[in-house]
C-alpha positions, 0 to 999 in steps of 0.5 A: 151623421153615420148610421150604425146599421149601415156599417154593421149590416154589410159585415153581417151579410158577408160573415156567413159566406166567409164561414161556409167557404172555410168548411170542408164537405162531409162524406155522403153515402148515396146507396149500398148494394146489395142492401141485405144479406143472409145471416151466416154468409158473406157478401161483397158490398159496394158503396156509392156517394160523394166525398168518399175518397180514402174510405176504408171502413163500414160502421154498423149499428151492431158491432158483430157485423164485420166488414173489411176493404175488398182486395183484388188478386194482386192484393190491391184494395178495390175502391168502395167495395167491402167484404161483409161477414154476417154472424149466423146467430144475428137477429134478422131485421134492419140495421144501419151502416155508415162509411168512413175512414177517409179524409171527409169523416163518417157519412150518413147512415143507410139501412142494411137488412139481415135475412134468414132466407137465401138471397139472389142478387140480380142487379138490373132485372130482365125486361122480358119474359123470354130473358127472365132469370130463374129464381127459387121458391123460398128465396129473396131476390134483389134487383132493380128494373129499367126505367119505363120497363117491366122487370121479370123473373121466373120460377118453377112451382107445383100445384096446390102450393099457396105462394106468397110474393112479398115486396120488402123494399120499404125496409130499405131506403129504396124509392120503389113503389111495388106493383106485382103480377104473376103470369103462367107460361102462356102469358095469362095473368093469374094475380096482381097487386098495386102498391100493397106490397104482396100478393097470394096465389095457388098454382093449378098446374105443375110448371113455370111461372113468371113474376112481373115487377115495376115501380108504380110510376115506372121509374127505374135504376139503382134508386128503385131497388126491390127486395121480393121474397117468394115463399110458402111461409105463413103470412098473417093478414089480421087478428081478431080482436086486434087488442086484449086487456092487460092481465086477462086471458082472451082468445085471439083468432089469426087469419092469413095464409099458410098458418099452422093448423090450417087457420 
């Protein structure tokens, strides 16, 4: 006597496989570079991923961010590169972006940061003090270290400045776990931090200083992108008390660095 289970079960096992074979892949966005830009400016943004053939648009969570396929001098479209315009009055912060327009539809989202400071894009950062590229105070530097190597940048500072070095890679989709250190021109370490994302130091002399960056596990490449801002802007450490009662008036003391009034 035939069993109904023996007849139906093989069909059920085969049916999902047949359905999956008929499905088309979806556009997959792995990374964007650079992951950020200064408001009021323009950048060339490169997308990387799978099944992006024919992609000709970037879709941002804020429609005021405009993007167009980049063209070379001959008028030909540069594959997977877009010119992005950032409005000057756009609020700073994180936005999302997807790539689409190709035969595989709209991709997943990645984070895109709008900054109010000038940005310096370095790509793969120098792996020695001697070859470190110069950056400027009040700028955000974007790049990535080589695997198993330190990354280095240099800048000129004046004595008495309270300099805040802050890693902002957590705002992007990077895997970078920041380790930061500052050295003087003689190679002496002046300050360091591990995985806190920021450090503060005050130069004692006019001269050239070096910032060393690396991932906590010394991994590198484009998946370990960093965004590091070096400035003398205010940086809040904590407030006391940390909460207040609704409808009341209460004094709150703010602690940190470079705060108005010298707090």
